[in-house]
Every structure is written in C-alpha cells, then in structure tokens.
C-alpha positions in Angstrom: -12.3 0.2 12.6 -11.6 -1.8 9.5 -8.7 -4.3 9.5 -6.7 -4.9 6.3 -5.0 -8.2 5.5 -1.7 -7.6 3.7 -0.2 -10.4 1.8 3.0 -10.7 -0.3 2.4 -13.7 -2.6 5.0 -15.6 -4.5 4.0 -17.3 -7.8 5.8 -19.2 -10.5 7.7 -18.0 -13.6 5.4 -16.6 -16.3 2.3 -16.6 -14.0 2.0 -12.9 -13.4 -0.9 -12.2 -15.8 -2.9 -15.3 -14.8 -2.4 -14.9 -11.1 -3.3 -11.2 -11.3 -6.5 -11.9 -13.2 -7.5 -14.6 -10.7 -6.9 -12.3 -7.7 -9.0 -9.4 -9.0 -11.7 -11.8 -10.4 -12.4 -15.1 -8.6 -10.2 -14.2 -5.6 -12.0 -11.0 -5.0 -15.4 -12.8 -5.3 -14.2 -15.3 -2.7 -13.3 -12.5 -0.3 -16.7 -10.9 -0.8 -18.5 -14.2 -0.1 -16.5 -14.5 3.1 -17.7 -11.0 4.3 -14.6 -9.0 3.3 -13.7 -6.8 0.4 -10.9 -6.6 -2.1 -9.0 -3.3 -1.5 -6.4 -3.7 -4.3 -3.8 -6.0 -5.9 -0.4 -4.7 -7.0 2.5 -5.9 -9.2 6.0 -4.9 -8.3 8.2 -2.5 -10.1 10.9 -1.8 -7.6 11.5 -3.6 -4.3 10.2 -7.2 -5.1 11.0 -9.8 -7.7 8.7 -10.1 -10.7 7.3 -13.4 -9.3 5.5 -11.6 -6.5 2.1 -9.9 -6.2 0.8 -7.8 -3.2 -2.8 -8.3 -2.1 -4.8 -6.1 0.4 -8.2 -7.1 1.5 -10.5 -5.3 4.0 -12.4 -6.9 6.8 -14.8 -5.8 9.5 -12.6 -7.1 12.3 -9.4 -9.1 13.1 -11.3 -12.4 13.6 -12.7 -12.3 10.1 -9.4 -11.4 8.6 -7.5 -14.2 10.3 -10.2 -16.7 9.5 -10.9 -15.9 5.8 -8.0 -13.8 4.5 -6.4 -16.7 2.8 -9.5 -17.4 0.7 -8.1 -15.0 -1.9 -5.6 -17.7 -2.9 -8.0 -20.6 -3.2 -7.6 -22.3 -6.6 -4.2 -20.8 -7.3 -1.8 -23.7 -7.7 1.9 -23.0 -6.9 1.2 -19.7 -5.1 1.9 -19.1 -1.4 1.9 -16.2 1.0 5.6 -15.5 1.9 4.6 -12.6 4.2 1.3 -11.9 5.9 0.3 -9.3 8.4 -2.7 -7.3 9.6 -3.1 -3.5 9.5 -5.5 -1.2 11.2 -6.9 1.7 9.2 -6.5 5.2 10.5 -7.4 8.5 8.8 -7.0 6.7 5.4 -8.3 4.8 3.7 -12.0 5.3 4.3 -13.8 2.0 4.8 -15.3 0.6 1.6 -13.0 2.5 -0.7 -10.2 1.5 -3.1 -7.4 3.3 -4.9 -8.9 5.1 -7.9 -6.0 5.2 -10.3 -5.0 2.3 -12.5 -2.3 4.3 -14.3 0.8 5.6 -12.6 2.6 4.1 -9.7 2.0 3.4 -6.0 4.6 3.7 -3.3 4.3 1.4 -0.3 6.4 2.8 2.5 7.1 1.3 5.9 8.0 3.5 8.9 9.2 2.1 12.2 8.7 4.5 15.1 8.4 4.5 18.8 4.8 4.0 20.1 5.1 7.2 22.1 5.7 9.2 18.9 2.6 7.9 17.1 0.2 10.8 17.7 2.8 13.4 16.6 3.7 11.2 13.6 0.1 11.0 12.6 -0.5 14.7 13.0 2.6 15.6 11.0 1.5 13.3 8.2 -2.2 14.2 8.0 -1.6 17.9 8.1 1.1 17.7 5.3 -1.0 15.8 2.7 -3.1 18.7 1.4 -0.1 20.8 0.5 1.8 17.8 -0.7 -1.0 16.8 -3.1 -1.5 20.4 -4.3 2.2 20.7 -5.2 2.8 17.3 -6.8 1.0 14.8 -9.1 0.2 12.5 -6.2 -2.6 11.3 -3.9 -2.2 9.6 -0.5 -4.4 6.5 -0.5 -3.7 4.7 2.8 -2.1 5.1 6.2 -2.2 2.1 8.5 -0.8 0.8 11.8 0.5 -2.7 12.3 -1.5 -4.9 14.6 1.7 -6.6 15.8 5.1 -5.0 16.6 8.0 -5.9 14.4 10.3 -5.6 17.4 10.0 -4.7 21.1 9.3 -0.9 21.5 8.6 -0.4 17.8 5.4 0.6 16.0 5.2 -0.1 12.3 3.2 2.2 10.0 2.4 1.8 6.3 1.9 4.7 3.9 0.6 4.2 0.4 0.5 7.0 -2.2 -0.2 7.2 -5.9 2.1 9.1 -8.3 1.5 10.1 -11.8 5.0 9.0 -12.9 8.3 7.9 -11.4 9.5 11.4 -12.1 6.7 12.8 -10.0 7.8 10.6 -7.2 11.4 11.7 -7.5 10.5 15.4 -7.6 8.4 15.1 -4.5 11.2 14.0 -2.2 11.8 16.6 0.5 15.6 15.8 0.5 15.9 16.2 -3.2 17.7 19.5 -4.2 15.7 19.4 -7.4 12.4 18.9 -5.7 9.4 20.7 -7.3 8.6 23.9 -5.5 5.2 24.6 -3.9 5.4 21.8 -1.3 7.5 23.6 1.3 4.9 23.4 4.0 4.6 19.6 3.7 8.4 19.3 3.5 8.8 21.0 6.9 6.5 18.4 8.4 8.2 15.5 6.6 11.6 16.7 7.9 10.3 16.6 11.5 8.6 13.3 10.8 12.0 11.9 9.7 13.4 12.8 13.1 10.8 10.5 14.7 11.5 7.6 12.2 13.7 4.8 13.5 13.8 3.0 10.1 12.0 3.2 6.8 11.9 1.6 3.3 9.8 1.9 0.2 8.7 -0.3 -2.8 7.1 0.9 -6.0 4.2 -1.0 -7.6 1.4 -0.7 -10.2 -2.2 -1.6 -9.4 -3.9 -4.4 -11.3 -7.3 -3.1 -12.5 -10.5 -4.8 -11.4 -12.6 -6.2 -14.2 -14.2 -3.4 -16.2 -11.5 -0.8 -15.3 -9.1 0.5 -17.9 -5.8 -1.3 -18.0 -2.6 0.4 -16.8 -1.0 1.6 -20.1 2.5 1.2 -18.7 2.3 -2.3 -17.0 5.7 -3.2 -15.9 7.1 -6.5 -17.2 10.6 -8.0 -16.7 
C-alpha cells in the first residue's frame, strides 16, 4: 500500500512561480532519487493564502516517507512546511499515477468520521463516483486515510476531485437546488455519507504542470 506525504508549504511574497517551478523540477528529481515519486503540486485558489503551495509525494512505505519526504524542499530558501501528514492510499489513486488534468480546478476535501463508519463511508463513496462523473464535468483522483488520528475516536479521510470549472463544482453539490440533473444516484449516497460525517472542509486549488505538460490557462494569481 503506497503512502503519500502531504505538505502545506509556506513561501515568501512573490515566490509562487519560482517555488512551483522548483518543486515540479529539481524537487521532483530529488524525490525520485530518494526512491519516491512526485504525485502533484498545487497552488491555492480558495482556502489558503497565496503564499502557500501543497505538495504530495508517493512512497513505498511510511519509513521512506518519513525519512526522505522533506527532500522536496532542499534548495528552497525561505520555505517551510507549516503542516505535514501521511496518508494511506485506498481505492484511489492507483500507485504510480498522477492527476491528468492541468486545466480546471481540484477540490481537496477533508472528512472526519468515526472509525466504525469507515467501511460504509468507503462503499458509499466508491459506488457513487461513476454516476457522479457521468453527470458532471469531474473526475475523482484520490481517496486517502490519515495515518494518524486528528483527535481520539476520529478517522480523517481526504478526497481529491478534478472539476472542469468552478461552475461545474457548484452545480455538482447534492445540497444545491440548482444542481445539474443526472447525478441523483450519487446524490443519494452522498446524503447518507453526510450523516456519517462528523466534520468536513474543502479547499480549491490548481495543479502546477510538470515540465513538458501544457500550462494551466487560468492560473490563479492574487
């Protein structure tokens, strides 16, 4: 089971472009050399300040992630990890893969649930995605469990999904009266999933392309 190192990194004013370029270039190369793999790097749109970047790297086990995960920041002056945790891959993503889209937007959602509800929560999610993706301009790209509990009796889950636009995200909300039709089967499962959710929150980000990939035409800048 692959382990993912998730880092929220703070950088200085005006460094977004140079830091992003370093992370997907020399930073990714350093991770590969250490036996890991760069999964993706994201810039914030909603939920973080503009002086942050989110980095996910994939490792074969927890030992390697803990020992080498920080190598991605080597050579970046003035940058520091302000939050760092490890995540266990589940049904998604498949090991060795990365999000495909450089355009559009990625939601990063946290769910806090009771550990006893995990199997039902996973079933509701995994069986909803086909109908959800058929009805909306979206693609689920990751579903992880936290390796450590944020509080006693709580399991934290991270869901990542791509959306063609912010309008596509808004119209895919099961609680939105103006939601696009066609996703009713997934909405039923999401409503039940909401009853199992103790807390949740979401941020919206764009993915920084790897060298050779087309740039995001709508890169967010503040």
